[in-house]
C-alpha positions as CSV (number, residue, x, y, z in Angstrom):
1,X,-9.5,-0.4,1.2
2,X,-13.1,0.3,1.9
3,X,-14.4,3.5,0.4
4,X,-17.7,5.2,0.4
5,X,-19.1,7.3,-2.4
6,X,-20.8,10.7,-2.4
7,X,-21.6,13.4,-4.8
8,X,-18.9,16.0,-5.2
9,X,-19.5,19.7,-4.4
10,X,-17.6,22.8,-5.5
11,X,-16.0,22.8,-2.1
12,X,-14.3,19.5,-3.1
13,X,-12.8,21.0,-6.3
14,X,-9.4,22.0,-4.7
15,X,-8.9,18.5,-3.4
16,X,-10.1,16.9,-6.7
17,X,-7.7,19.0,-8.8
18,X,-4.8,18.0,-6.5
19,X,-5.7,14.4,-7.0
20,X,-6.1,15.0,-10.7
21,X,-2.6,16.5,-11.0
22,X,-0.9,13.9,-8.8
23,X,-2.6,11.1,-10.8
24,X,-1.7,12.7,-14.2
25,X,1.9,13.0,-13.1
26,X,1.9,9.4,-12.1
27,X,0.3,8.0,-15.2
28,X,0.5,10.4,-18.1
29,X,4.3,10.7,-18.5
30,X,3.8,11.6,-22.1
31,X,2.2,15.0,-21.3
32,X,4.6,17.9,-21.2
33,X,4.4,20.3,-18.3
34,X,2.9,23.1,-20.3
35,X,-0.1,20.9,-21.3
36,X,-0.7,19.9,-17.7
37,X,-0.6,23.5,-16.7
38,X,-3.0,24.4,-19.5
39,X,-5.5,21.7,-18.6
40,X,-5.7,22.5,-14.9
41,X,-7.8,25.7,-15.1
42,X,-10.1,24.1,-17.8
43,X,-10.8,21.2,-15.5
44,X,-11.4,23.4,-12.5
45,X,-13.5,26.0,-14.2
46,X,-15.3,24.0,-16.9
47,X,-15.0,20.2,-16.9
48,X,-15.9,19.5,-13.2
49,X,-19.2,21.3,-13.7
50,X,-19.9,19.5,-17.0
51,X,-20.1,16.0,-15.5
52,X,-21.9,14.1,-12.7
53,X,-19.0,13.9,-10.3
54,X,-18.7,11.3,-7.6
55,X,-16.0,11.1,-4.9
56,X,-14.5,8.1,-3.4
57,X,-13.9,8.7,0.3
58,X,-11.6,6.7,2.6
59,X,-12.6,5.4,6.0
60,X,-10.7,8.3,7.4
61,X,-12.8,10.8,5.5
62,X,-10.2,11.7,2.8
63,X,-11.2,11.9,-0.8
64,X,-9.0,9.4,-2.6
65,X,-10.5,9.4,-6.1
66,X,-13.3,10.7,-8.3
67,X,-15.2,9.9,-11.4
68,X,-17.1,12.2,-13.8
69,X,-19.8,10.9,-16.2
70,X,-21.6,12.7,-18.9
71,X,-24.2,11.1,-21.3
72,X,-23.1,7.6,-20.5
73,X,-19.4,8.3,-21.0
74,X,-16.8,8.2,-18.2
75,X,-15.1,11.6,-18.9
76,X,-12.7,11.4,-16.0
77,X,-11.5,8.8,-13.5
78,X,-8.6,9.7,-11.3
79,X,-7.3,8.1,-8.1
80,X,-4.7,9.4,-5.7
81,X,-1.4,7.7,-6.5
82,X,-1.3,6.5,-2.8
83,X,-4.6,4.7,-3.3
84,X,-4.0,3.2,-6.8
85,X,-4.4,-0.6,-6.9
86,X,-6.7,-0.7,-3.8
87,X,-10.1,-0.9,-5.5
88,X,-11.0,2.8,-5.6
89,X,-11.1,3.0,-9.4
90,X,-13.0,-0.2,-9.6
91,X,-15.6,1.0,-7.1
92,X,-16.1,4.3,-8.8
93,X,-16.3,2.6,-12.3
94,X,-18.9,0.1,-11.0
95,X,-21.0,2.9,-9.6
96,X,-20.7,4.8,-12.9
97,X,-21.9,1.7,-14.8
98,X,-24.7,0.7,-12.4
99,X,-26.0,4.2,-11.4
100,X,-25.0,6.6,-14.2
101,X,-25.5,4.2,-17.2
102,X,-21.8,4.6,-18.2
103,X,-21.0,2.4,-21.2
104,X,-18.1,4.2,-22.9
105,X,-14.8,5.7,-22.1
106,X,-11.8,7.1,-24.0
107,X,-8.3,6.3,-22.9
108,X,-5.0,7.8,-24.0
109,X,-3.1,5.2,-26.0
110,X,0.1,6.1,-24.2
111,X,-1.5,5.2,-20.8
112,X,-1.4,1.4,-20.9
113,X,-2.2,1.0,-17.2
114,X,-5.6,2.8,-17.8
115,X,-6.3,0.6,-20.8
116,X,-5.5,-2.5,-18.8
117,X,-7.7,-1.3,-15.9
118,X,-10.7,-0.7,-18.2
119,X,-10.3,-4.0,-19.9
120,X,-10.1,-5.7,-16.6
121,X,-13.4,-4.2,-15.5
122,X,-15.2,-5.2,-18.7
123,X,-14.5,-2.7,-21.5
124,X,-13.2,-3.5,-24.9
125,X,-11.6,-1.3,-27.6
126,X,-14.0,-0.3,-30.3
127,X,-12.0,2.4,-32.1
128,X,-9.1,4.9,-32.2
129,X,-8.6,8.6,-32.8
130,X,-5.3,10.2,-33.7
131,X,-6.0,13.3,-31.6
132,X,-7.2,13.8,-28.1
133,X,-10.2,15.9,-27.1
134,X,-8.2,19.1,-27.2
135,X,-6.9,18.3,-30.7
136,X,-3.4,17.4,-29.5
137,X,-1.5,14.5,-31.0
138,X,-2.2,12.0,-28.2
139,X,-4.2,9.2,-29.7
140,X,-7.3,8.0,-27.9
141,X,-8.6,4.5,-27.7
142,X,-12.4,4.3,-27.6
143,X,-13.8,1.6,-25.3
144,X,-17.3,0.3,-24.8
145,X,-18.6,-1.9,-22.0
146,X,-19.0,-5.5,-23.3
147,X,-22.6,-6.5,-23.8
148,X,-23.8,-2.9,-23.4
């Protein structure tokens, strides 16, 4: 699939949060429903505005994924389940590396597909934390771009 990239705007947030939720449900089966529900308003009201947010747009004009970077760290990368495995995540990640100086990312240990993806595009594990960013018991793997 060929996608184009553009800066996200607040008008995109309803679409982005829908992609986030669908993607989380497809890849984060370890998260209970109440935690997904608790994260959703935080992402909408705080996290989107705290990152440089790029959208991946299909040839038909639909947003199919997005990536948010802050201080060289990929804070969020989510792709619509229907578009997974078609190059959207790789395109967004390459943009983050080349244009936003992204060299690090944290991945939930219980999300092996995300770990495999990041390793495939050039990241390696450099550390581990027992808790996630909200202090919950979902270990994070810290990754860094090789040769960064």
